[in-house]
N, C-alpha and C positions, 0 to 999 in steps of 0.2 A: 739329680744333678750333683756332680762331685763337688766337694768342698775345696777351699783354697789349698789346703795342704795336699790333698789328693792330686790336684792339678800340678802342684810343684813336683810331687813324687813322679808323676807320669812324664812331665816335660823333661825332668832331669834324666830319668831312665832312658827315654827316647834319645836324648842328645848323646848319651854315653853308650848307646847301643846295647842296653841290657833291659831286662823286664822289670816292671815295678816290683814283682815278687822277689826278684834277685836283689834289688836295691834294699828291700825291707828285710832281707834274710840276715842270718847271724854270721854269714861268711865274712871273714876278716881280710881276705885278699884285697889288694889295692884296687883291683878291677871293680869291686863292689863297695868297698869301704870309702874310697875317695868320693864317688858320686853321692853316697849316703851322707857324708859330712857336708858336702856342698848343699844338698837338698835340705838338711836340717838347719843349716845356717840361713839359707834363703827363706825357709819357713818362719824362722824367728824375725828376720829382717822385713819380710813382706806382710806378715799377718799380725805381728805384735801380740800373738797369743802367748800365754804363759808357757814356761818350760814344761810343766806337767801336761798341759793340753797337747803340746807338740809331741811329747814323749808318748802319750797314748796313741796318737795318730801313727807313729812309727813303730809302736810296739816295744818301746824302750823306756828305761827309767829316765826321769828328768835330768839326772846328773850326766847321762850320756849326751843329752842335747846341749847342756852347758859346755861340756868338753868339746863337742863338735863345733859350736859357735866360736869357742876360744881358739881351736886349731885351724879353722878355715883360712884366716889370713896367712898363716904359715904355709899351709898347703898350696895356696895360690902363689906364694913367693917361690916355693921349691919346684912347682910345676907350672911354669908360665903358660903352657898350653891349656891349662884349666881356666885361665882368665877368659879366653875366647869361648870356651864351653859354657862358662857361667853367663857370659853376655848372651850367648845363643839361647840359653834357657830363659833369660829375662825377656828376650824378643818373643819367644814362643808364648810366654805368659802375658805379652802385651805391656810389659813394664819398661821397655826400652825400644828405641828405633833401630832397625837394622843398619849396620855400618857398611 
């Protein structure tokens, strides 16, 4: 059974129409980096795991996770369409009711 971070990764990737492998890749294009930032932020918000633990799940250094969590609100403000995507991921994870 996949852990909570794996579920977040897969739900986010599905919502953005990319693979989990692509989400976890080193690709810096917005198509992959923006969903990755949202997934990292959700992992911190929903699991309350440490930054190093989340970093290990994403194959990243913990400072990358801190940066993603800090950047997430700005990303949502700059790209309002991501607010709906974030909400859809929460629905997929059973953390929110469909609107």
